[in-house]
C-alpha positions as CSV (number, residue, x, y, z in Angstrom):
1,M,95.5,98.4,103.2
2,T,97.8,97.9,106.0
3,R,99.6,101.4,105.5
4,V,96.4,103.4,104.7
5,L,95.1,102.2,108.4
6,L,98.7,102.8,110.1
7,I,98.7,106.7,108.8
8,A,95.1,107.2,109.1
9,A,95.2,105.9,113.3
10,S,98.4,107.8,113.8
11,L,96.7,110.8,112.1
12,A,93.5,110.5,113.7
13,L,94.4,108.9,117.1
14,P,95.1,112.2,119.1
15,F,91.9,113.7,118.4
16,V,90.2,110.5,118.7
17,L,91.6,110.0,122.2
18,Y,90.6,113.6,123.2
19,G,87.5,113.4,122.0
20,V,86.8,110.7,125.2
21,Y,88.4,112.9,127.4
22,A,86.2,115.6,126.3
23,W,82.8,113.1,126.7
24,W,84.3,111.8,130.0
25,V,84.6,115.9,131.4
26,H,81.5,116.4,129.8
27,L,79.6,113.7,131.7
28,K,81.4,114.4,134.7
29,A,80.3,118.2,134.1
30,E,77.0,117.4,133.8
31,E,76.7,115.6,137.3
32,A,77.6,118.4,138.9
33,K,76.1,120.9,137.0
34,T,79.5,122.7,135.7
35,A,79.0,122.2,132.4
36,G,81.9,124.0,130.3
37,K,83.2,124.2,126.3
38,V,85.1,121.3,125.9
39,W,86.3,122.1,122.5
40,S,86.5,125.5,122.1
41,D,88.9,125.2,124.5
42,A,91.1,121.7,122.8
43,P,94.9,122.1,122.5
44,W,94.3,122.4,118.9
45,T,98.4,122.6,118.6
46,W,99.3,119.7,120.2
47,L,96.2,117.9,119.1
48,I,97.9,118.5,115.7
49,V,101.7,118.1,116.6
50,T,101.1,114.7,118.1
51,S,99.1,113.9,115.3
52,V,102.2,114.6,112.9
53,V,104.8,113.1,115.1
54,L,102.8,110.3,115.0
55,F,102.0,110.1,111.3
56,T,106.2,110.6,110.9
57,V,106.9,107.6,113.1
58,A,103.9,105.6,111.6
59,V,105.8,105.5,108.6
60,I,109.4,105.7,109.3
61,G,108.5,102.4,111.5
62,Y,106.1,100.5,108.5
63,G,109.4,101.3,106.1
64,V,111.9,100.1,108.5
65,A,109.5,96.7,109.1
66,T,108.5,96.4,105.4
67,G,110.7,97.8,103.5
68,E,112.9,96.4,100.5
69,K,116.3,95.4,101.2
70,G,119.0,98.3,99.8
71,T,121.3,96.1,98.1
72,G,121.3,94.7,94.7
73,A,121.4,96.1,91.1
74,Y,118.3,98.1,89.6
75,V,117.6,96.9,86.3
76,P,115.4,99.1,84.8
77,P,112.0,98.4,82.5
78,R,112.5,96.8,78.8
79,V,111.4,95.1,76.1
80,V,111.4,91.0,75.8
81,D,109.6,89.4,73.1
82,G,107.8,92.4,72.5
83,K,106.4,92.8,75.8
84,V,107.7,95.5,78.8
85,A,109.1,93.8,81.1
86,P,108.8,95.3,84.6
87,A,111.6,97.3,86.7
88,E,113.3,94.7,89.5
89,V,115.5,94.7,91.8
90,K,118.3,91.4,91.1
């Protein structure tokens, strides 16, 4: 569940931050009576690139922080006493 939340947050964060910024600009523009089109002028390319970069950093960081150690011997699945024993790293 943590992995899903981390990935979702890293993809959504730039868009959420831009949405808050656009809402704030819209409020300021209404106060000044100069409302404009904020979402149609959005820097979509930069928002998507930022999301992909954050996603990549989050996935790599999660893998480094919670990954298994790289040492050990892989033991494939096998049948023990008529039951399938799962694969493991010893």
